[in-house]
C-alpha positions as a Markdown table, in Angstrom:
| # | Residue | x | y | z |
|---|---|---|---|---|
| 1 | Unk | 0.0 | 0.0 | 0.0 |
| 2 | Unk | 1.1 | 3.6 | -0.7 |
| 3 | Unk | 3.0 | 5.3 | 2.2 |
| 4 | Unk | 1.1 | 8.6 | 1.5 |
| 5 | Unk | -1.1 | 9.8 | 4.3 |
| 6 | Unk | -4.8 | 9.0 | 3.4 |
| 7 | Unk | -7.3 | 11.7 | 4.3 |
| 8 | Unk | -10.5 | 10.3 | 6.0 |
| 9 | Unk | -13.4 | 12.4 | 7.0 |
| 10 | Unk | -15.9 | 10.9 | 9.5 |
| 11 | Unk | -19.3 | 12.6 | 9.2 |
| 12 | Unk | -21.1 | 11.6 | 12.4 |
| 13 | Unk | -23.0 | 13.6 | 15.1 |
| 14 | Unk | -22.3 | 11.0 | 17.8 |
| 15 | Unk | -19.1 | 11.6 | 19.7 |
| 16 | Unk | -19.0 | 8.0 | 20.9 |
| 17 | Unk | -19.2 | 6.6 | 17.4 |
| 18 | Unk | -16.6 | 9.1 | 16.1 |
| 19 | Unk | -14.2 | 8.3 | 18.9 |
| 20 | Unk | -14.7 | 4.5 | 18.4 |
| 21 | Unk | -13.9 | 4.8 | 14.7 |
| 22 | Unk | -11.0 | 7.1 | 15.3 |
| 23 | Unk | -9.5 | 4.6 | 17.7 |
| 24 | Unk | -9.9 | 1.7 | 15.3 |
| 25 | Unk | -8.4 | 3.7 | 12.3 |
| 26 | Unk | -5.5 | 5.0 | 14.3 |
| 27 | Unk | -4.7 | 1.4 | 15.2 |
| 28 | Unk | -4.2 | 0.4 | 11.6 |
| 29 | Unk | -0.8 | 0.1 | 9.9 |
| 30 | Unk | -1.6 | 3.0 | 7.6 |
| 31 | Unk | -0.9 | 6.7 | 8.1 |
| 32 | Unk | -4.2 | 8.6 | 8.3 |
| 33 | Unk | -5.2 | 12.2 | 8.7 |
| 34 | Unk | -8.7 | 11.9 | 10.3 |
| 35 | Unk | -11.1 | 14.8 | 10.5 |
| 36 | Unk | -14.6 | 15.1 | 12.1 |
| 37 | Unk | -17.6 | 16.7 | 10.4 |
| 38 | Unk | -21.2 | 16.8 | 11.6 |
| 39 | Unk | -23.0 | 17.6 | 8.3 |
| 40 | Unk | -22.5 | 17.6 | 4.6 |
| 41 | Unk | -21.8 | 21.3 | 4.7 |
| 42 | Unk | -19.0 | 20.8 | 7.2 |
| 43 | Unk | -17.7 | 18.0 | 5.1 |
| 44 | Unk | -17.6 | 20.3 | 2.0 |
| 45 | Unk | -15.6 | 23.0 | 3.9 |
| 46 | Unk | -13.2 | 20.4 | 5.3 |
| 47 | Unk | -12.7 | 18.8 | 1.8 |
| 48 | Unk | -11.6 | 22.2 | 0.4 |
| 49 | Unk | -8.6 | 22.1 | 2.8 |
| 50 | Unk | -7.6 | 18.5 | 2.3 |
| 51 | Unk | -9.3 | 16.2 | -0.3 |
| 52 | Unk | -10.9 | 13.2 | 1.3 |
| 53 | Unk | -9.8 | 9.7 | 0.1 |
| 54 | Unk | -12.6 | 8.1 | 2.2 |
| 55 | Unk | -15.7 | 9.6 | 3.8 |
| 56 | Unk | -17.3 | 7.5 | 6.6 |
| 57 | Unk | -20.8 | 8.9 | 6.8 |
| 58 | Unk | -24.0 | 8.3 | 8.9 |
| 59 | Unk | -26.6 | 7.6 | 6.2 |
| 60 | Unk | -29.2 | 9.5 | 8.3 |
| 61 | Unk | -27.3 | 12.7 | 7.6 |
| 62 | Unk | -27.9 | 12.1 | 3.8 |
| 63 | Unk | -31.6 | 11.2 | 4.1 |
| 64 | Unk | -33.0 | 14.7 | 3.9 |
| 65 | Unk | -30.2 | 16.0 | 1.8 |
| 66 | Unk | -29.9 | 13.5 | -1.0 |
| 67 | Unk | -29.6 | 16.1 | -3.8 |
| 68 | Unk | -26.7 | 17.8 | -1.9 |
| 69 | Unk | -25.0 | 14.4 | -1.3 |
| 70 | Unk | -25.3 | 13.4 | -5.0 |
| 71 | Unk | -23.9 | 16.8 | -6.0 |
| 72 | Unk | -21.0 | 16.3 | -3.7 |
| 73 | Unk | -20.4 | 12.8 | -4.9 |
| 74 | Unk | -20.3 | 14.0 | -8.5 |
| 75 | Unk | -17.8 | 16.7 | -7.5 |
| 76 | Unk | -15.6 | 14.3 | -5.5 |
| 77 | Unk | -15.2 | 11.6 | -8.1 |
| 78 | Unk | -12.2 | 9.9 | -6.5 |
| 79 | Unk | -13.6 | 9.9 | -3.0 |
| 80 | Unk | -14.9 | 6.6 | -1.6 |
| 81 | Unk | -18.1 | 6.8 | 0.4 |
| 82 | Unk | -18.7 | 4.3 | 3.3 |
| 83 | Unk | -21.9 | 4.3 | 5.3 |
| 84 | Unk | -21.9 | 3.9 | 9.0 |
| 85 | Unk | -25.0 | 1.7 | 9.6 |
| 86 | Unk | -26.9 | 1.6 | 12.8 |
| 87 | Unk | -29.7 | -0.5 | 11.3 |
| 88 | Unk | -31.2 | -0.9 | 7.9 |
| 89 | Unk | -30.2 | 1.8 | 5.3 |
| 90 | Unk | -32.6 | 3.3 | 2.8 |
| 91 | Unk | -32.1 | 1.4 | -0.4 |
| 92 | Unk | -31.7 | 4.5 | -2.5 |
| 93 | Unk | -28.9 | 5.8 | -0.2 |
| 94 | Unk | -27.3 | 2.4 | 0.1 |
| 95 | Unk | -27.1 | 2.1 | -3.7 |
| 96 | Unk | -25.1 | 5.4 | -3.8 |
| 97 | Unk | -22.5 | 4.3 | -1.2 |
| 98 | Unk | -19.3 | 2.3 | -2.1 |
| 99 | Unk | -19.5 | 0.2 | 1.0 |
| 100 | Unk | -21.0 | 0.0 | 4.5 |
| 101 | Unk | -19.6 | -0.7 | 8.0 |
| 102 | Unk | -22.0 | -1.6 | 10.8 |
| 103 | Unk | -21.5 | -0.3 | 14.3 |
| 104 | Unk | -21.6 | -3.9 | 15.5 |
| 105 | Unk | -18.8 | -4.9 | 13.1 |
| 106 | Unk | -15.5 | -6.1 | 14.6 |
| 107 | Unk | -12.5 | -3.7 | 14.3 |
| 108 | Unk | -10.9 | -6.2 | 11.9 |
| 109 | Unk | -13.9 | -6.0 | 9.6 |
| 110 | Unk | -14.0 | -2.2 | 9.7 |
| 111 | Unk | -10.3 | -1.9 | 8.9 |
| 112 | Unk | -10.6 | -4.5 | 6.1 |
| 113 | Unk | -13.4 | -2.3 | 4.6 |
| 114 | Unk | -11.3 | 0.8 | 4.8 |
| 115 | Unk | -8.3 | -0.9 | 3.3 |
| 116 | Unk | -10.5 | -2.3 | 0.5 |
| 117 | Unk | -11.7 | 1.2 | -0.4 |
| 118 | Unk | -8.2 | 2.7 | -0.3 |
| 119 | Unk | -6.9 | -0.1 | -2.5 |
| 120 | Unk | -9.9 | -0.2 | -4.8 |
| 121 | Unk | -8.4 | 1.8 | -7.6 |
| 122 | Unk | -5.4 | -0.4 | -7.5 |
| 123 | Unk | -7.7 | -3.5 | -7.5 |
| 124 | Unk | -9.7 | -2.0 | -10.4 |
| 125 | Unk | -6.4 | -1.9 | -12.4 |
| 126 | Unk | -5.5 | -5.4 | -11.4 |
| 127 | Unk | -8.9 | -6.8 | -12.4 |
| 128 | Unk | -8.4 | -5.4 | -15.9 |
| 129 | Unk | -5.2 | -7.4 | -16.1 |
| 130 | Unk | -7.0 | -10.4 | -14.6 |
| 131 | Unk | -6.9 | -12.3 | -17.9 |
| 132 | Unk | -3.4 | -13.1 | -16.6 |
| 133 | Unk | -4.8 | -15.3 | -13.8 |
| 134 | Unk | -2.6 | -16.5 | -11.1 |
| 135 | Unk | -1.3 | -20.1 | -11.6 |
| 136 | Unk | -2.1 | -22.7 | -8.9 |
| 137 | Unk | 1.5 | -22.5 | -7.7 |
| 138 | Unk | 1.4 | -18.6 | -7.5 |
| 139 | Unk | -1.9 | -18.9 | -5.5 |
| 140 | Unk | -0.2 | -21.4 | -3.1 |
| 141 | Unk | 2.7 | -18.9 | -2.7 |
| 142 | Unk | 0.3 | -16.0 | -2.2 |
| 143 | Unk | -1.7 | -17.9 | 0.5 |
| 144 | Unk | 1.4 | -18.7 | 2.5 |
| 145 | Unk | 2.8 | -15.2 | 2.0 |
| 146 | Unk | -0.2 | -13.5 | 3.4 |
| 147 | Unk | -0.4 | -15.8 | 6.4 |
| 148 | Unk | 3.1 | -14.5 | 7.5 |
| 149 | Unk | 5.5 | -17.0 | 6.0 |
| 150 | Unk | 9.0 | -15.8 | 4.9 |
| 151 | Unk | 10.4 | -16.8 | 1.5 |
| 152 | Unk | 12.5 | -19.7 | 3.1 |
| 153 | Unk | 9.4 | -21.1 | 4.9 |
| 154 | Unk | 7.3 | -20.9 | 1.7 |
| 155 | Unk | 10.1 | -22.7 | -0.2 |
| 156 | Unk | 10.3 | -25.5 | 2.5 |
| 157 | Unk | 6.5 | -25.9 | 2.6 |
| 158 | Unk | 6.2 | -26.2 | -1.2 |
| 159 | Unk | 9.4 | -28.1 | -1.7 |
| 160 | Unk | 10.8 | -25.5 | -4.1 |
| 161 | Unk | 13.8 | -23.2 | -4.0 |
| 162 | Unk | 13.9 | -19.8 | -2.4 |
| 163 | Unk | 14.8 | -18.4 | -5.9 |
| 164 | Unk | 11.6 | -19.9 | -7.3 |
| 165 | Unk | 9.5 | -18.4 | -4.5 |
| 166 | Unk | 11.0 | -15.0 | -5.3 |
| 167 | Unk | 10.2 | -15.5 | -9.0 |
| 168 | Unk | 6.6 | -16.4 | -8.1 |
| 169 | Unk | 6.3 | -13.3 | -5.9 |
| 170 | Unk | 7.5 | -11.1 | -8.8 |
| 171 | Unk | 4.9 | -12.7 | -11.1 |
| 172 | Unk | 2.2 | -12.2 | -8.5 |
| 173 | Unk | 3.1 | -8.5 | -8.1 |
| 174 | Unk | 3.1 | -8.0 | -11.9 |
| 175 | Unk | -0.2 | -9.7 | -12.4 |
| 176 | Unk | -2.0 | -8.0 | -9.6 |
| 177 | Unk | -0.2 | -4.7 | -9.7 |
| 178 | Unk | 0.2 | -4.9 | -5.9 |
| 179 | Unk | 3.6 | -5.0 | -4.1 |
| 180 | Unk | 2.9 | -4.8 | -0.3 |
| 181 | Unk | 1.9 | -7.8 | 1.8 |
| 182 | Unk | -1.0 | -5.9 | 3.3 |
| 183 | Unk | -2.3 | -5.1 | -0.2 |
| 184 | Unk | -1.9 | -8.7 | -1.3 |
| 185 | Unk | -3.8 | -9.8 | 1.8 |
| 186 | Unk | -6.8 | -7.6 | 0.9 |
| 187 | Unk | -6.5 | -8.8 | -2.7 |
| 188 | Unk | -6.6 | -12.5 | -1.5 |
| 189 | Unk | -9.7 | -11.8 | 0.7 |
| 190 | Unk | -11.4 | -9.8 | -2.1 |
| 191 | Unk | -10.9 | -12.7 | -4.6 |
| 192 | Unk | -12.0 | -15.4 | -2.1 |
| 193 | Unk | -8.5 | -17.0 | -2.0 |
| 194 | Unk | -8.5 | -16.8 | 1.8 |
| 195 | Unk | -11.0 | -16.1 | 4.6 |
| 196 | Unk | -10.3 | -13.1 | 6.8 |
| 197 | Unk | -11.4 | -15.0 | 9.9 |
| 198 | Unk | -8.4 | -17.3 | 9.5 |
| 199 | Unk | -6.0 | -14.4 | 9.8 |
| 200 | Unk | -7.3 | -12.6 | 13.0 |
| 201 | Unk | -4.9 | -12.4 | 15.9 |
């Protein structure tokens, strides 16, 4: 994943929910600049200072301002919109969001959703190249890699040389367009190669 600081705006009127999300996000292995907003208007002002990569927003704050929200969404084409769900979300609003986190979700699930949104442009590019599918052996290497194995351990487990593991890793990076292990982990989850539950601490 890129080392650049990602800008996240949390649009939420509840201080408890904001603090909870802030705590979860600051615990991730990614550098974030996190800003609070209590309305779409406040979001708009904040965004002028630093463009948001991801906006986490309470859908109730969109409900009576759908036109304003859609106008903002058109204007901020590269921003990813993630709803903060307390219960069911209106279907029209839900269809306009890129993703949803539920307040009952585990921190791991919330961080996975944010990672996925931050990597989605990278994944979009990798899916275009997906005609070059990973081979069975590359998939085996990827699974062992994202579960924390070093090159030597992967080589021993698959009965191949370390040099071959390194070659497979290069091929995986070329085919997916992803170089970091955290990015490859999200790629593996996103493509159903692994289950996130198996990789929780």
